[in-house]
Every structure is written in C-alpha cells, then in structure tokens.
C-alpha positions in Angstrom: -0.1 0.0 0.0 1.2 3.8 -1.5 0.8 6.7 1.5 -2.6 8.7 0.6 -5.2 10.9 2.5 -8.6 8.9 3.2 -11.7 11.1 3.6 -14.6 10.0 7.0 -17.1 11.0 6.9 -19.2 10.4 9.8 -23.3 11.1 11.2 -24.2 10.0 14.8 -27.2 8.2 15.5 -30.5 10.2 16.7 -30.4 10.7 20.1 -26.7 11.7 20.5 -26.7 15.1 21.5 -23.9 17.8 19.4 -21.5 17.5 22.8 -21.6 13.6 22.9 -20.3 14.1 19.2 -17.7 16.2 19.5 -16.3 14.5 22.3 -17.1 11.1 21.0 -15.3 12.0 17.3 -12.6 14.0 18.9 -11.3 10.6 21.0 -12.2 8.6 17.1 -9.2 10.8 15.9 -6.9 11.1 18.4 -6.0 7.3 17.6 -2.7 7.7 16.5 -3.2 3.6 15.3 -5.4 5.6 12.1 -3.2 7.4 10.9 -1.8 11.5 10.9 -5.2 13.3 11.1 -4.7 16.8 8.5 -8.1 17.9 9.0 -10.7 17.9 11.2 -14.4 19.6 11.7 -17.6 19.0 13.4 -21.6 19.5 12.1 -23.2 22.3 13.2 -26.9 21.5 13.5 -28.2 17.2 13.1 -27.0 15.5 12.0 -24.2 15.8 14.7 -21.2 14.8 13.2 -18.6 15.9 12.0 -15.4 14.6 9.1 -11.8 14.0 9.2 -8.6 13.6 6.7 -6.1 11.2 7.8 -2.7 10.5 6.4 -2.8 6.3 5.7 0.4 5.1 5.5 -0.5 1.1 5.9 -2.6 -1.3 6.1 -3.6 -1.6 10.0 -4.3 2.5 9.4 -6.0 1.9 6.4 -8.0 -0.7 8.2 -8.5 0.9 11.8 -10.1 3.9 9.6 -12.9 1.5 9.7 -13.5 0.5 13.5 -16.2 2.7 15.2 -14.1 2.5 17.9 -15.7 5.1 19.8 -18.0 5.8 17.5 -20.2 3.3 18.3 -23.5 2.4 16.2 -22.7 5.1 13.6 -22.8 6.1 10.2 -19.3 6.0 8.7 -18.0 6.7 5.6 -14.1 6.9 4.8 -13.3 7.5 0.6 -9.5 8.0 -1.0 -8.6 11.7 -1.9 -6.8 11.5 -5.7 -4.4 14.3 -4.6 -3.8 14.0 -1.2 -1.5 11.8 -0.8 0.6 13.2 2.1 -0.9 15.3 4.8 1.5 18.3 3.2 -0.4 17.1 -0.1 -3.4 17.7 1.7 -2.7 21.4 2.1 -0.8 21.6 -0.8 -3.8 20.8 -2.8 -5.9 23.3 -0.3 -3.5 26.5 -1.5 -4.0 25.0 -4.7 -7.9 24.7 -5.1 -7.5 29.1 -3.0 -5.0 29.5 -6.1 -6.2 28.5 -9.4 -10.1 28.1 -8.5 -10.2 31.9 -6.4 -7.3 33.9 -7.6 -6.6 34.4 -3.9 -4.1 32.6 -1.4 -4.4 31.2 2.3 -2.1 34.6 3.2 -4.3 37.1 1.2 -7.6 35.9 2.5 -5.7 35.4 6.1 -5.2 40.0 5.6 -8.4 40.6 4.5 -10.4 38.8 7.2 -11.6 41.7 9.9 -10.8 40.8 13.8 -13.7 38.7 15.6 -13.5 37.1 19.3 -15.8 34.2 16.9 -12.6 33.2 15.0 -10.5 31.4 17.1 -7.7 30.6 15.2 -7.1 34.5 15.1 -6.6 33.7 19.7 -4.8 30.7 18.7 -1.5 32.4 19.5 -2.5 35.2 22.3 -0.8 35.4 25.9 -4.4 34.9 27.5 -4.1 31.8 26.3 -2.1 31.0 29.1 
C-alpha cells in the first residue's frame, strides 16, 4: 500500500447530542493507530457528526479507519482522495484550490480577514491563552 489521504465522513445516530458527538469524534481522531489526522471539523445542526482527513501509511492504519471504536452505531464512510497523498499534499491541495479557482492565497485571505472573537484561530497564540 502507498501513502494516501482518506476522508472520513461520520454521522451520529439520532439521540446523540452535539456535545457528545463532538467528544466522540475527537476520541476517534485521537487514536494514532488511524494514521495522521490532517484536518477535522464538526457539523453544525443535525445530523451531528463531522469529517476528518487522515494520512494513512499502511494497511493497519487503513483498516483502523473502518473500526468505529468510540463511535459505536454511527454511520461511517471512508473515501480515498485523489491528489492528497500525504498530509502535506492535503495542505498543498488547499493552496492550489484557492489559487487556481479563486485567484487568492491563504496569506491574502488571512490579511483581509476582519478581527472577530468567534474566529478562534486569530486568538490561538495570544498571551491570554494561558
């Protein structure tokens, strides 16, 4: 098997609240046996759940993606990505998409973005973090 990134789409069953779904998805992605998690985010509203992108290096890591672990009865879909062969490739594909389809860059977007307390990434390295 060769390196490749896989998108994991995970939907919680009815009755699982947002906070619990977020915690369970975080527990799933924390397991290093699934490879390197390059990206994740949680769904707003229903269905609860989220997506993650994993850089998988061997058959054991790939098999572990299908192991629901803490997700129990969730609906899980695992899809290999075409151009994101590594975590670095995933980041490069993001840059290529911005540049090729929107004539912009992450640096330009960052410079033009207004300050907003909801934008956690703007405050991530501030001295108030602890």
